[in-house]
N, C-alpha and C positions, 0 to 999 in steps of 0.2 A: 739559575733555577727555574724549573720543568713550571713553575705558577704562573708567569708568563703565557710558557704555550702554551697551558691549558686553558687561560683565561680566552687565547688564543683562535683555541676548537673548536669553545664552546661559543665562539662569534660566528664560526663557519657554519656554510649551510651546512644544516643535521641531515647526514645520515647514518644508517642502520647501526654501522659498527658502533659511533659515537653515542648510538645510545646503548648499545651492550654491554660499555666499556665504563658507562659515567664512575658506578659505584665502586670503579679503581683508582679513574680521576682524580673524586674526591676525596681519596683517601692520600694520593700526591700533596694532595693543598693541604691535608688535616698536619699530612707529616714535616709537612714545609716548613710549616708555621710563619709566616710571613705576612698571610692578612690575616687581617683583624678579627675577633672572632667575630665579633654581630655580619662583618661585611662573607666569613663564609659561611656563616647560617645561612643565610639569602640565598649565594651561590649554588648554597646543596637541597637548598629548597624548591630553589630552581630546575635543579638538576631532575629533581623526585619529580618535575612538575613535566617534564619533559620524555620521563619513561611512563609516566598517568598516560598519556598522549597516544591520538596514534599518527605515525609516522609521519602521515601524507595530508593531513592539519600538519602539522608542523612544519615540514616543509613549505605549506603555501603560506600560513602564518610569518616566515623569515621572509621571503617571496614581498610579500603585502609591505613588509615590514622597512626594508635594505633596499631590495629593488625598483619600486615605484616611485618616484620622484628623487628630490637629492635630499630631503633635510635631517636626512637618517643613512645619508650616501659613508659606506667603511673606508669611501679616499678619501685620507687624509687634508691630502693637500686643495681639495674639489672646495670643501671649504672653509680655504683659506685665500688659492688665489684662483679659484671658477679654472675660464678655459684661456687664462692669461699666458703668456710667454713666460713670466715668470716663475710659474709652477714646472715649466721644464725642464731647469737647473736647478730647483728643489728636488729633482725627482732625481737628475744626475746627482746631485752630493749627498743624497741618501742611498745608492742605492753606492756606492762609492763607501760608507760606510756599512755597509753589510760586508762588502768586500775583505775588509779587516778581518771580520771576527769569522769570514770563511764561508759567509753564507751568498751564492750570486744566484739574481735575479732570472727565472727562465725568461725566453723569447718571449712575449707576448701579453707579462705580470708587466703589473705596476707599480714600483715599491712603496706607494704609500700605504696600501693598504694592508686597514686597523691589524686586521690577525697575522700577518708576517711582521710589519712591524713589531709587535708583541713575540715573535720566532726570534727576532733579532733582539729583543732587548733576554729571551730565556739564554742566552750566550755567554748575557755579560754577566761581570760580576754586580752583588745585587744593588749596590748600593751608587752604583756604578746604570745599574739596570732604572732607577728609579730617578736615576737627576733625567736621565734620555728620557723616561716619562713625562716632566714636565714641560719639554717643549711644547707636544702638544695637546696639555691636558686640559686650555679650552676648547680645541674641537670637541674633545673627547667628553668634554662633563657638558655640553651644548647637544651635543642631541642625545645624553642620558636626561637630561631634563627634560625633552621632548618626550624621546619616550615615554617615560614618568607621566607624561602629562595625557599621552595614548593610553595609560594602567600597560604597559608593553613588557611583559615581566622578563626583558634581555637590558629593561634598565638594573639591574640589579649586577650584572659584568662591569656595567658603567659606572658604577659608582664603588662597586670595592679598585678600580681602575683607578677612580678619585686621589681612595682611600690609600691605594700606596705610592704615588705622586710624593714626592720634599717637596711640588711648588704647587700650590693651594690655585682654582681656577679663581680668578676676574670674577669679581662679583658681579657686574654692573655689566657684564657681557652674557653671564648668569639671567640675571630681573630683566635681560632683552628677551631671550630663548622663552621665558617662564609667560611673558606679554607677549611673544606670538602666537597666531592663531593656530590649531594644529591643520596641518596642511594634509588637503583632500584636495587629488587629484583626481579626472575622468583620462579615461584610455588618450584621446585630443591632446591634455595636461598630457599626460606624461613624452605624447609621438613630437608635440612644438618644443618640449624642454629637451630633448636630445637631441636637436637636428643644427643644435650648437658646434662650433666644430671643436671636435680634440686639440686639446694641447698641441698633444704628439701627432705628427705625419707615421702614423706607425699602423702603412699593411698587415703586420703581423698580430693587433688587436683584434680576436673576431667580436665585438662588440660592445659597444660604445656602458656598456652595463654598468652600477658603481662596482657591482661585487662579483662582474662574473672571472675571476684572476684566480687563477689555481693555486692558493698560500699554501696548500698541501697537496703535495701534487703525489706523494708515501703517508696518507695520514691514519693513515691503515696501522700499517707496517707501522707510524710513530708509535698507537694507539697501543696494540699487541707488546710490543717492546715496551711501553711503563708496566704493561701487565705481568710482561714476563720477570721484569725486574722485580716486582714487589712480592712475585710467587718467589722468587730465589732466593731473598730481605727473606721473606718465614721459614725460607727451610733451612740457611744457612742461622736462624736465631729459633728454630725448634730444638 
């Protein structure tokens, strides 16, 4: 199901080609009909905000939300294992699960990046994907709560993922996330935060930022393929 991949694209660094094809992507969500109506409505409103905004402002907002500090980090295991060695084995297991579906993680990328995980789910049968989504749902829901507290429009994507999961998040964890103060970091705080050693001694990784890995190296091609499929379907039904 492309729904999971599209939600992942919406959580990746916003580029002009993504904005250009948002209408096509929203149409796929409508056609697949696995998102509840209220969540689809919110995601479509989010897409309209992206279309109406200035691309540089949108990109700056994305970096501010997801690349500064760890509260909204899109590396899932960062929230579970931190920099412990347990994270390494979890990464290996996840990468092996990807390979079984023919999805191979490129050198220098980390498999726990949420948009990449959602691409993996798009390769699974929908029921299986919803089961897999339940594994990190506490992390996903917690990030969503923190974004909602900041009145960040990206929160609706996390709400959509929560709605697709068969497992509901732990309410005690959600309550703790709601009670936490909003993270406000200075540049010095950020530098200090990222001084800690990476869980992997991986010289191929160029940066320790949460969201630097390119989960969609062919994102433009993928978006254009979705648009072409829609156009071909329209011509066939004409």
